[in-house]
C-alpha positions in Angstrom: 15.8 20.5 -6.7 12.8 22.4 -8.0 12.2 25.9 -6.7 9.0 25.6 -4.6 8.3 29.3 -4.9 7.6 28.8 -8.6 5.0 26.0 -8.0 1.3 26.4 -7.7 0.6 26.1 -3.9 -2.5 24.0 -4.6 -0.4 21.4 -6.5 2.5 21.0 -4.0 3.1 17.6 -2.6 3.8 18.4 1.0 0.3 17.2 1.8 -1.4 13.9 1.2 -5.0 13.4 -0.1 -8.3 13.9 1.7 -9.0 11.3 4.4 -10.5 8.3 2.5 -13.2 7.7 5.1 -15.0 10.9 4.3 -15.7 9.9 0.7 -16.1 6.2 0.9 -17.1 5.3 4.4 -14.2 2.8 5.0 -13.7 1.9 8.6 -10.5 3.6 9.8 -9.1 5.4 12.8 -6.8 7.8 11.0 -9.4 10.5 10.8 -9.4 11.1 14.5 -5.6 11.3 14.6 -5.4 13.8 11.7 -8.2 15.9 13.2 -6.2 16.1 16.5 -3.0 17.1 14.7 -4.9 19.8 12.9 -6.4 21.2 16.1 -2.9 21.3 17.6 -1.5 23.2 14.6 -4.3 25.7 14.8 -3.8 26.3 18.5 -0.1 26.8 18.0 -0.7 29.2 15.1 -3.2 31.2 17.0 -0.9 31.3 20.0 1.9 32.7 17.8 -0.5 35.4 16.7 -0.5 34.3 13.0 -3.4 34.2 10.6 -3.7 31.1 8.4 -2.5 33.1 5.4 0.5 34.3 7.3 1.5 30.8 8.3 1.0 29.6 4.8 3.3 32.3 3.4 5.9 31.6 6.1 6.1 27.8 5.3 5.5 28.2 1.5 1.9 26.9 1.2 -1.5 28.4 0.5 -4.0 29.6 3.1 -6.5 27.1 1.8 -4.1 24.2 2.5 -3.4 25.4 6.0 -7.2 25.5 6.7 -7.6 22.0 5.3 -4.8 20.7 7.6 -6.3 22.4 10.6 -9.7 21.1 9.8 -8.4 17.5 9.5 -9.2 17.3 5.8 -5.6 17.0 4.6 -2.8 14.9 5.9 0.4 16.9 6.4 3.7 15.4 5.3 6.8 15.6 7.6 8.2 18.8 6.0 4.9 20.6 6.6 5.0 19.7 10.3 8.7 20.6 10.6 8.3 24.0 9.0 5.2 24.8 11.0 6.9 23.8 14.2 9.8 26.2 13.5 7.5 29.1 12.5 5.2 29.0 15.5 8.0 28.2 17.9 6.5 24.9 19.1 9.9 23.6 20.2 9.6 20.2 18.5 6.1 19.5 19.8 4.5 19.6 16.3 7.4 17.8 14.7 7.0 15.1 17.3 3.6 14.2 15.8 5.3 12.9 12.6 5.2 9.3 13.7 1.5 9.4 14.4 0.8 11.1 11.1 2.9 8.6 9.2 0.9 5.7 10.6 -2.4 7.5 9.9 -1.5 8.2 6.3 -2.7 4.7 5.4 -6.0 2.9 5.9 -6.1 0.8 9.1 -6.5 -2.6 7.3 -3.3 -1.8 5.3 -1.4 -0.9 8.5 -2.6 -4.1 10.2 -1.6 -6.3 7.2 1.8 -4.6 7.0 2.4 -5.4 10.7 1.7 -9.0 10.0 4.0 -9.1 7.0 6.7 -7.5 9.1 6.4 -10.4 11.7 6.3 -13.1 9.1 9.2 -15.5 8.6 7.3 -17.1 5.7 4.5 -15.8 3.5 2.7 -17.7 0.9 0.1 -15.9 -1.3 -2.2 -17.0 -4.1 -3.6 -14.2 -6.3 -6.4 -15.2 -8.6 -7.8 -11.9 -10.0 -4.9 -9.4 -10.1 -1.2 -9.6 -9.5 -0.6 -9.7 -5.7 -0.1 -6.3 -4.1 3.4 -7.1 -2.8 4.5 -7.7 -6.4 2.8 -4.8 -8.1 4.6 -1.9 -9.7 3.5 1.6 -8.8 1.9 2.1 -12.3 0.0 -1.2 -12.1 -1.3 -0.4 -8.6 -2.4 3.0 -9.8 -4.2 1.6 -12.8 -6.1 -0.9 -10.5 -7.3 1.9 -8.1 -8.5 4.0 -11.1 -10.8 1.1 -12.0 -12.5 1.1 -8.6 -16.1 2.1 -8.3 -17.3 4.3 -6.7 -14.4 6.3 -8.2 -11.5 7.5 -6.0 -10.2 11.0 -6.3 -6.6 11.4 -7.5 -5.5 12.3 -4.0 -7.1 9.1 -2.6 -5.5 7.0 -5.4 -2.0 8.4 -4.5 -2.6 7.7 -0.8 -3.6 4.1 -1.5 -0.7 3.5 -4.0 1.7 4.9 -1.5 0.4 2.5 1.2 0.7 -0.5 -1.2 4.3 0.5 -2.1 5.2 1.0 1.6 4.4 -2.7 2.3 7.0 -3.8 -0.2 9.8 -3.1 2.4 9.2 -6.8 3.3 11.5 -7.7 0.4 14.4 -5.8 2.1 14.0 -7.2 5.6 17.0 -9.0 7.2 16.9 -11.8 8.0 14.9 -12.2 4.8 11.6 -14.0 5.1 10.7 -16.7 2.5 8.1 -15.2 0.1 6.3 -17.4 -2.3 3.5 -16.5 -4.7 1.2 -18.3 -7.1 -0.3 -16.1 -9.8 -2.9 -16.9 -12.4 -1.8 -16.8 -16.0 -4.9 -14.6 -16.8 -3.5 -11.9 -14.5 -0.3 -11.9 -16.4 -2.1 -11.5 -19.7 -4.6 -8.8 -18.8 -3.4 -5.4 -20.0 -4.3 -3.6 -16.8 -3.2 0.1 -17.4 -2.2 -0.7 -21.0 0.5 -2.5 -22.8 3.5 -0.6 -21.4 2.2 -0.9 -17.8 1.9 -4.6 -18.2 5.3 -4.9 -19.8 6.9 -3.1 -16.9 4.9 -5.3 -14.5 6.2 -8.5 -16.1 9.8 -7.1 -16.0 9.3 -6.4 -12.3 8.2 -10.0 -11.7 11.3 -11.3 -13.4 13.5 -9.0 -11.3 11.9 -10.1 -8.1 12.1 -13.8 -9.1 15.9 -13.5 -9.1 15.9 -12.8 -5.3 16.9 -15.9 -3.5 14.2 -15.6 -0.9 11.4 -15.1 -3.4 9.7 -17.8 -5.5 7.0 -16.9 -8.1 4.9 -19.6 -9.7 2.3 -19.4 -12.5 -0.9 -21.4 -12.5 -1.5 -22.0 -16.3 -5.0 -21.6 -17.7 -4.8 -25.1 -19.1 -4.3 -26.7 -15.7 -7.1 -29.2 -15.0 -6.3 -29.5 -11.3 -6.7 -26.3 -9.2 -6.9 -26.1 -5.4 -7.5 -22.4 -5.3 -10.9 -22.0 -6.9 -12.3 -20.9 -3.6 -10.5 -17.6 -4.1 -7.3 -15.6 -3.3 -5.7 -16.0 0.1 -2.4 -16.0 1.9 -0.8 -17.8 4.8 1.7 -16.2 7.1 4.0 -18.0 9.5 5.0 -15.6 12.2 8.1 -15.2 14.4 6.1 -16.4 17.4 5.6 -19.8 15.7 1.9 -19.0 15.0 0.4 -19.4 11.5 -2.5 -17.2 10.4 -4.4 -16.7 7.2 -5.7 -13.6 5.4 -8.5 -13.2 2.9 -9.5 -10.1 1.0 -12.7 -10.3 -1.2 -14.5 -7.2 -2.5 -15.3 -5.0 0.5 -14.2 -7.6 3.1 -10.7 -8.0 4.4 -10.2 -10.5 7.2 -7.6 -12.1 9.3 -8.1 -15.9 9.9 -6.8 -17.3 13.2 -9.0 -20.3 13.8 -6.4 -23.3 13.7 -8.7 -25.5 11.6 -9.4 -22.8 9.0 -5.8 -21.9 8.8 -4.9 -25.5 8.3 -7.3 -25.7 5.4 -5.8 -22.6 3.8 -2.3 -23.9 4.2 -3.3 -27.3 2.7 -4.9 -25.6 -0.3 -1.9 -23.3 -0.8 0.5 -26.2 -0.7 -1.6 -28.1 -3.3 -1.6 -24.9 -5.5 2.2 -24.8 -5.4 2.4 -28.4 -6.5 -0.1 -27.9 -9.3 1.4 -24.7 -10.7 4.5 -24.4 -12.9 7.8 -24.7 -11.0 9.6 -21.4 -10.3 12.1 -22.0 -13.2 9.3 -22.9 -15.7 7.3 -19.9 -14.4 10.1 -17.6 -15.1 10.5 -18.9 -18.6 6.7 -18.5 -19.0 6.8 -14.9 -17.9 9.7 -14.2 -20.2 7.7 -15.7 -23.1 4.7 -13.5 -22.2 6.9 -10.4 -22.1 8.2 -11.2 -25.6 4.6 -11.4 -26.8 3.4 -8.2 -25.0 
Protein backbone atom coordinates (compact mmCIF):
# COMPACT_ATOMS: atom_id res chain seq x y z
CA UNK A 1 0.00 0.00 0.00
CA UNK A 2 1.32 3.44 -0.92
CA UNK A 3 2.51 5.76 1.86
CA UNK A 4 -0.10 8.51 2.01
CA UNK A 5 2.33 10.88 3.70
CA UNK A 6 4.34 11.01 0.46
CA UNK A 7 1.33 11.99 -1.65
CA UNK A 8 0.27 15.50 -2.58
CA UNK A 9 -2.73 16.20 -0.31
CA UNK A 10 -4.59 17.86 -3.18
CA UNK A 11 -4.32 14.70 -5.28
CA UNK A 12 -5.44 12.14 -2.72
CA UNK A 13 -8.49 10.10 -3.55
CA UNK A 14 -10.26 10.09 -0.18
CA UNK A 15 -12.66 12.65 -1.65
CA UNK A 16 -14.93 12.61 -4.64
CA UNK A 17 -15.41 15.37 -7.16
CA UNK A 18 -17.28 18.66 -6.79
CA UNK A 19 -21.04 18.30 -6.70
CA UNK A 20 -22.15 18.06 -10.31
CA UNK A 21 -25.17 20.35 -9.84
CA UNK A 22 -23.03 23.37 -9.17
CA UNK A 23 -21.41 23.24 -12.58
CA UNK A 24 -24.08 21.83 -14.86
CA UNK A 25 -27.43 22.56 -13.25
CA UNK A 26 -28.55 18.92 -13.19
CA UNK A 27 -31.53 18.29 -10.94
CA UNK A 28 -30.30 16.39 -7.94
CA UNK A 29 -30.86 16.17 -4.19
CA UNK A 30 -27.32 15.15 -3.26
CA UNK A 31 -26.14 18.73 -2.72
CA UNK A 32 -28.33 19.19 0.35
CA UNK A 33 -27.11 15.92 1.87
CA UNK A 34 -23.46 16.74 1.33
CA UNK A 35 -23.94 20.27 2.69
CA UNK A 36 -25.54 18.88 5.85
CA UNK A 37 -22.70 16.40 6.34
CA UNK A 38 -20.19 19.22 5.89
CA UNK A 39 -21.92 21.36 8.52
CA UNK A 40 -21.86 18.49 10.99
CA UNK A 41 -18.16 17.91 10.44
CA UNK A 42 -17.46 21.60 11.01
CA UNK A 43 -19.52 21.65 14.23
CA UNK A 44 -17.70 18.59 15.58
CA UNK A 45 -14.32 20.05 14.62
CA UNK A 46 -15.04 23.34 16.33
CA UNK A 47 -16.44 21.51 19.34
CA UNK A 48 -13.15 19.63 19.58
CA UNK A 49 -11.26 22.94 19.53
CA UNK A 50 -9.49 22.19 16.25
CA UNK A 51 -8.73 24.49 13.34
CA UNK A 52 -9.28 23.12 9.83
CA UNK A 53 -5.54 22.86 9.31
CA UNK A 54 -5.16 20.86 12.53
CA UNK A 55 -7.92 18.42 11.55
CA UNK A 56 -6.35 18.07 8.11
CA UNK A 57 -2.97 17.25 9.61
CA UNK A 58 -4.51 14.74 12.01
CA UNK A 59 -6.38 12.82 9.32
CA UNK A 60 -3.73 13.24 6.61
CA UNK A 61 -5.37 15.79 4.29
CA UNK A 62 -4.93 19.42 3.40
CA UNK A 63 -6.66 22.34 5.09
CA UNK A 64 -8.15 23.27 1.72
CA UNK A 65 -9.84 19.90 1.34
CA UNK A 66 -11.27 20.08 4.86
CA UNK A 67 -12.77 23.49 4.04
CA UNK A 68 -14.27 22.11 0.83
CA UNK A 69 -15.89 19.21 2.68
CA UNK A 70 -17.28 21.49 5.35
CA UNK A 71 -18.60 23.85 2.69
CA UNK A 72 -20.39 21.03 0.86
CA UNK A 73 -18.17 21.39 -2.22
CA UNK A 74 -16.48 18.02 -1.87
CA UNK A 75 -17.94 14.58 -1.18
CA UNK A 76 -15.99 12.70 1.51
CA UNK A 77 -15.26 9.02 1.10
CA UNK A 78 -15.77 6.59 4.01
CA UNK A 79 -12.17 6.74 5.26
CA UNK A 80 -12.34 10.53 5.53
CA UNK A 81 -15.46 10.27 7.70
CA UNK A 82 -14.01 7.48 9.85
CA UNK A 83 -10.75 9.33 10.52
CA UNK A 84 -12.57 12.57 11.30
CA UNK A 85 -14.95 10.76 13.64
CA UNK A 86 -12.02 9.34 15.58
CA UNK A 87 -10.08 12.61 15.79
CA UNK A 88 -12.98 14.81 16.94
CA UNK A 89 -14.38 12.16 19.29
CA UNK A 90 -17.78 11.92 17.62
CA UNK A 91 -18.36 8.41 18.93
CA UNK A 92 -19.49 7.04 15.59
CA UNK A 93 -21.91 9.84 14.75
CA UNK A 94 -19.88 11.05 11.75
CA UNK A 95 -19.11 7.53 10.59
CA UNK A 96 -22.83 6.79 10.71
CA UNK A 97 -23.34 9.23 7.83
CA UNK A 98 -21.42 6.99 5.41
CA UNK A 99 -24.60 5.41 4.03
CA UNK A 100 -26.17 8.81 3.26
CA UNK A 101 -22.95 10.03 1.65
CA UNK A 102 -22.61 6.84 -0.40
CA UNK A 103 -26.07 7.37 -1.89
CA UNK A 104 -25.41 11.07 -2.50
CA UNK A 105 -22.21 10.35 -4.43
CA UNK A 106 -24.22 9.64 -7.56
CA UNK A 107 -26.76 11.75 -9.47
CA UNK A 108 -30.36 11.06 -8.48
CA UNK A 109 -31.39 9.72 -11.88
CA UNK A 110 -28.55 7.17 -11.67
CA UNK A 111 -29.63 6.08 -8.19
CA UNK A 112 -33.25 5.75 -9.30
CA UNK A 113 -32.30 3.67 -12.34
CA UNK A 114 -30.03 1.47 -10.23
CA UNK A 115 -32.94 0.80 -7.84
CA UNK A 116 -35.10 -0.29 -10.77
CA UNK A 117 -32.36 -2.57 -12.06
CA UNK A 118 -32.01 -4.08 -8.59
CA UNK A 119 -35.74 -4.94 -8.63
CA UNK A 120 -35.76 -6.36 -12.16
CA UNK A 121 -36.14 -10.07 -12.81
CA UNK A 122 -35.76 -9.36 -16.52
CA UNK A 123 -34.18 -6.42 -18.32
CA UNK A 124 -34.12 -5.85 -22.06
CA UNK A 125 -32.25 -2.90 -23.54
CA UNK A 126 -31.72 -1.53 -27.02
CA UNK A 127 -28.76 0.85 -27.44
CA UNK A 128 -28.65 2.72 -30.72
CA UNK A 129 -25.94 5.37 -30.29
CA UNK A 130 -23.38 4.01 -27.82
CA UNK A 131 -22.83 0.67 -26.12
CA UNK A 132 -25.30 0.29 -23.26
CA UNK A 133 -24.07 1.57 -19.90
CA UNK A 134 -24.37 -1.79 -18.14
CA UNK A 135 -22.01 -3.27 -20.74
CA UNK A 136 -19.40 -0.51 -20.78
CA UNK A 137 -15.85 -0.83 -19.54
CA UNK A 138 -14.52 1.89 -17.27
CA UNK A 139 -12.27 3.21 -20.03
CA UNK A 140 -15.09 3.35 -22.56
CA UNK A 141 -17.41 5.15 -20.12
CA UNK A 142 -14.69 7.67 -19.28
CA UNK A 143 -14.09 8.36 -22.97
CA UNK A 144 -17.82 9.01 -23.46
CA UNK A 145 -18.01 11.49 -20.60
CA UNK A 146 -14.95 13.32 -21.89
CA UNK A 147 -16.87 13.97 -25.12
CA UNK A 148 -19.79 15.66 -23.33
CA UNK A 149 -20.37 19.37 -23.84
CA UNK A 150 -20.35 21.53 -21.85
CA UNK A 151 -17.20 19.79 -20.68
CA UNK A 152 -17.08 17.99 -17.35
CA UNK A 153 -14.16 18.47 -14.96
CA UNK A 154 -11.99 15.43 -14.28
CA UNK A 155 -13.58 15.11 -10.83
CA UNK A 156 -17.06 15.12 -12.35
CA UNK A 157 -16.03 12.50 -14.90
CA UNK A 158 -14.68 10.20 -12.19
CA UNK A 159 -17.88 10.59 -10.19
CA UNK A 160 -20.06 9.72 -13.17
CA UNK A 161 -17.87 6.80 -14.23
CA UNK A 162 -18.00 5.41 -10.69
CA UNK A 163 -21.80 5.69 -10.75
CA UNK A 164 -22.01 3.80 -14.03
CA UNK A 165 -19.68 1.05 -12.84
CA UNK A 166 -21.63 0.71 -9.57
CA UNK A 167 -24.78 -0.18 -11.53
CA UNK A 168 -23.05 -3.23 -12.98
CA UNK A 169 -23.56 -5.17 -9.74
CA UNK A 170 -26.75 -6.31 -11.47
CA UNK A 171 -24.63 -8.99 -13.20
CA UNK A 172 -23.69 -10.47 -9.82
CA UNK A 173 -27.19 -10.60 -8.32
CA UNK A 174 -28.56 -13.91 -7.11
CA UNK A 175 -30.97 -15.17 -8.20
CA UNK A 176 -29.68 -13.82 -11.48
CA UNK A 177 -32.03 -11.70 -13.60
CA UNK A 178 -32.31 -12.32 -17.34
CA UNK A 179 -30.37 -9.52 -19.08
CA UNK A 180 -30.71 -9.09 -22.83
CA UNK A 181 -29.23 -6.38 -25.04
CA UNK A 182 -29.49 -5.36 -28.68
CA UNK A 183 -26.55 -3.25 -29.87
CA UNK A 184 -26.10 -1.44 -33.17
CA UNK A 185 -23.18 -2.60 -35.30
CA UNK A 186 -22.12 1.04 -35.68
CA UNK A 187 -21.51 1.34 -31.91
CA UNK A 188 -19.19 -1.67 -32.10
CA UNK A 189 -17.16 -0.11 -34.89
CA UNK A 190 -16.85 3.45 -33.61
CA UNK A 191 -13.44 3.86 -31.97
CA UNK A 192 -14.65 5.71 -28.91
CA UNK A 193 -11.57 6.45 -26.81
CA UNK A 194 -9.25 5.00 -29.44
CA UNK A 195 -8.39 1.58 -30.82
CA UNK A 196 -7.26 -0.05 -27.57
CA UNK A 197 -10.27 1.19 -25.63
CA UNK A 198 -12.54 -0.29 -28.30
CA UNK A 199 -10.61 -3.58 -28.31
CA UNK A 200 -11.00 -3.93 -24.56
CA UNK A 201 -14.68 -3.06 -24.87
CA UNK A 202 -15.25 -5.76 -27.48
CA UNK A 203 -13.37 -8.27 -25.31
CA UNK A 204 -15.59 -7.29 -22.38
CA UNK A 205 -18.73 -7.91 -24.44
CA UNK A 206 -17.46 -11.38 -25.33
CA UNK A 207 -16.77 -12.10 -21.65
CA UNK A 208 -20.25 -10.99 -20.60
CA UNK A 209 -21.88 -12.97 -23.41
CA UNK A 210 -20.56 -16.16 -21.82
CA UNK A 211 -22.72 -15.62 -18.73
CA UNK A 212 -25.77 -17.86 -18.86
CA UNK A 213 -28.17 -15.09 -17.83
CA UNK A 214 -26.86 -12.58 -20.39
CA UNK A 215 -27.69 -12.45 -24.09
CA UNK A 216 -26.11 -9.87 -26.39
CA UNK A 217 -27.35 -9.41 -29.94
CA UNK A 218 -26.07 -7.22 -32.76
CA UNK A 219 -28.30 -5.31 -35.16
CA UNK A 220 -26.29 -5.34 -38.42
CA UNK A 221 -26.09 -2.16 -40.48
CA UNK A 222 -27.31 -4.08 -43.54
CA UNK A 223 -30.59 -5.02 -41.84
CA UNK A 224 -33.56 -3.71 -43.83
CA UNK A 225 -36.10 -4.25 -41.04
CA UNK A 226 -35.55 -2.29 -37.83
CA UNK A 227 -38.16 -1.76 -35.11
CA UNK A 228 -35.92 0.48 -33.01
CA UNK A 229 -35.57 3.52 -35.23
CA UNK A 230 -37.56 5.52 -32.68
CA UNK A 231 -34.52 5.49 -30.40
CA UNK A 232 -32.82 3.66 -27.54
CA UNK A 233 -35.00 2.26 -24.76
CA UNK A 234 -35.23 -0.49 -22.22
CA UNK A 235 -37.96 -2.59 -20.65
CA UNK A 236 -37.77 -3.90 -17.08
CA UNK A 237 -39.95 -6.60 -15.55
CA UNK A 238 -39.94 -6.15 -11.79
CA UNK A 239 -40.29 -8.61 -8.91
CA UNK A 240 -43.74 -7.19 -8.22
CA UNK A 241 -44.92 -8.38 -11.63
CA UNK A 242 -45.09 -4.87 -13.01
CA UNK A 243 -43.36 -3.93 -16.27
CA UNK A 244 -41.91 -0.45 -16.83
CA UNK A 245 -39.95 1.25 -19.57
CA UNK A 246 -37.08 3.71 -19.50
CA UNK A 247 -35.88 6.21 -22.08
CA UNK A 248 -32.85 8.49 -22.01
CA UNK A 249 -32.37 11.01 -24.81
CA UNK A 250 -29.97 13.97 -24.62
CA UNK A 251 -30.93 15.92 -21.46
CA UNK A 252 -34.09 13.91 -20.74
CA UNK A 253 -34.19 10.72 -18.69
CA UNK A 254 -37.62 9.30 -18.00
CA UNK A 255 -39.44 6.35 -16.50
CA UNK A 256 -42.43 5.09 -18.50
CA UNK A 257 -45.23 3.47 -16.51
CA UNK A 258 -48.29 4.01 -18.70
CA UNK A 259 -49.38 0.42 -19.56
CA UNK A 260 -50.13 1.26 -23.19
CA UNK A 261 -46.76 2.96 -23.73
CA UNK A 262 -44.89 0.16 -21.95
CA UNK A 263 -46.69 -2.35 -24.16
CA UNK A 264 -45.49 -0.49 -27.26
CA UNK A 265 -41.88 -0.45 -26.03
CA UNK A 266 -42.04 -4.14 -25.19
CA UNK A 267 -43.47 -4.94 -28.64
CA UNK A 268 -40.71 -2.95 -30.36
CA UNK A 269 -38.00 -4.59 -28.28
CA UNK A 270 -39.30 -8.08 -29.02
CA UNK A 271 -39.29 -7.26 -32.74
CA UNK A 272 -35.74 -5.92 -32.46
CA UNK A 273 -34.54 -9.18 -30.96
CA UNK A 274 -36.16 -11.11 -33.77
CA UNK A 275 -34.59 -8.85 -36.42
CA UNK A 276 -31.09 -8.81 -34.92
CA UNK A 277 -28.46 -11.53 -35.22
CA UNK A 278 -28.93 -14.43 -32.80
CA UNK A 279 -26.75 -14.42 -29.66
CA UNK A 280 -24.45 -17.07 -31.19
CA UNK A 281 -24.08 -15.24 -34.51
CA UNK A 282 -23.64 -11.97 -32.62
CA UNK A 283 -20.76 -13.43 -30.65
CA UNK A 284 -19.11 -14.59 -33.88
CA UNK A 285 -19.68 -11.13 -35.33
CA UNK A 286 -18.04 -9.41 -32.34
CA UNK A 287 -15.10 -11.82 -32.51
CA UNK A 288 -14.69 -10.89 -36.18
CA UNK A 289 -14.76 -7.17 -35.37
CA UNK A 290 -12.20 -7.70 -32.62
CA UNK A 291 -9.88 -9.37 -35.11
CA UNK A 292 -10.24 -6.39 -37.44
CA UNK A 293 -9.70 -3.76 -34.72
